[in-house]
C-alpha positions in Angstrom: -4.4 34.5 93.8 -2.0 31.8 93.1 1.1 31.6 95.2 4.4 31.0 93.6 6.2 28.1 95.0 9.6 29.5 95.7 12.4 27.7 97.4 14.4 30.2 99.5 17.1 27.6 100.1 17.5 27.0 96.3 17.6 30.7 95.6 20.3 31.2 98.3 22.3 28.3 96.8 22.2 29.9 93.4 23.3 33.3 94.8 26.0 31.7 96.8 27.3 29.7 93.8 27.3 32.9 91.7 29.0 34.9 94.3 31.7 32.3 94.9 32.3 32.0 91.1 32.6 35.8 90.9 34.9 36.1 93.9 37.1 33.3 92.6 37.7 35.1 89.3 37.6 38.7 90.1 38.7 39.4 93.7 42.2 38.0 93.5 43.0 40.3 90.6 41.5 43.3 92.4 43.6 42.8 95.6 46.7 41.5 94.0 49.6 44.0 94.0 50.3 45.6 90.6 53.4 44.4 89.0 56.2 46.9 89.5 57.1 48.6 86.3 60.8 49.3 86.0 61.7 52.6 84.4 65.3 53.2 83.5 67.1 56.2 84.9 67.0 59.1 82.4 70.7 59.8 82.8 71.5 56.1 82.1 69.4 56.3 79.0 71.2 59.4 77.8 74.6 57.8 78.4 73.6 54.6 76.7 72.4 56.6 73.7 75.5 58.7 73.4 78.0 55.8 74.0 76.4 52.9 72.2 73.4 53.8 70.0 74.9 56.9 68.4 78.1 55.1 67.1 76.0 52.1 66.0 73.8 54.4 63.9 76.9 55.8 62.2 78.3 52.3 61.6 74.9 51.2 60.2 74.7 54.2 58.0 78.3 53.8 56.7 78.2 50.0 56.1 74.5 49.3 55.4 74.9 46.2 57.6 72.8 45.3 60.7 74.5 46.4 63.9 73.7 44.9 67.3 73.8 46.9 70.5 73.8 45.2 73.9 71.6 46.9 76.5 72.1 46.3 80.2 68.5 45.3 80.9 65.2 44.7 79.3 63.6 48.0 80.4 66.4 50.0 78.7 66.2 47.8 75.6 62.4 48.3 75.3 62.9 52.1 75.4 65.5 52.1 72.7 63.5 49.6 70.5 60.5 51.9 70.7 62.6 54.9 69.9 64.3 53.2 66.9 60.9 52.0 65.6 59.8 55.7 65.6 63.0 57.1 64.0 63.2 54.1 61.6 60.2 55.6 59.8 62.2 58.6 58.8 65.7 57.1 58.6 65.9 53.6 57.0 69.4 53.0 58.5 67.8 53.0 62.0 66.0 49.8 61.0 69.5 48.2 60.9 70.1 48.7 64.6 69.1 45.7 66.8 69.0 46.2 70.6 69.7 43.0 72.5 69.9 42.4 76.2 73.4 41.6 77.4 
């Protein structure tokens, strides 16, 4: 029987290099803390909708001109942009409302 000439040192170096490459790419992501997702307070969302988005919808409907509404933060703006994208499918005037961050 022929013996295979194996080099245990070379095999360990390949394993070490592979493990190091894997650890360098994958492990920091696994142990890094998840970014905190900011969710707006539901009461604040309702107040914002009643006080600002509702009247803006009436103005857009009456005038046919784009209306900009200033949101207090990006999380609130994202919620209302998503809501207006959904309602804009049924009501074309909702497409005239632009939510911007103040």
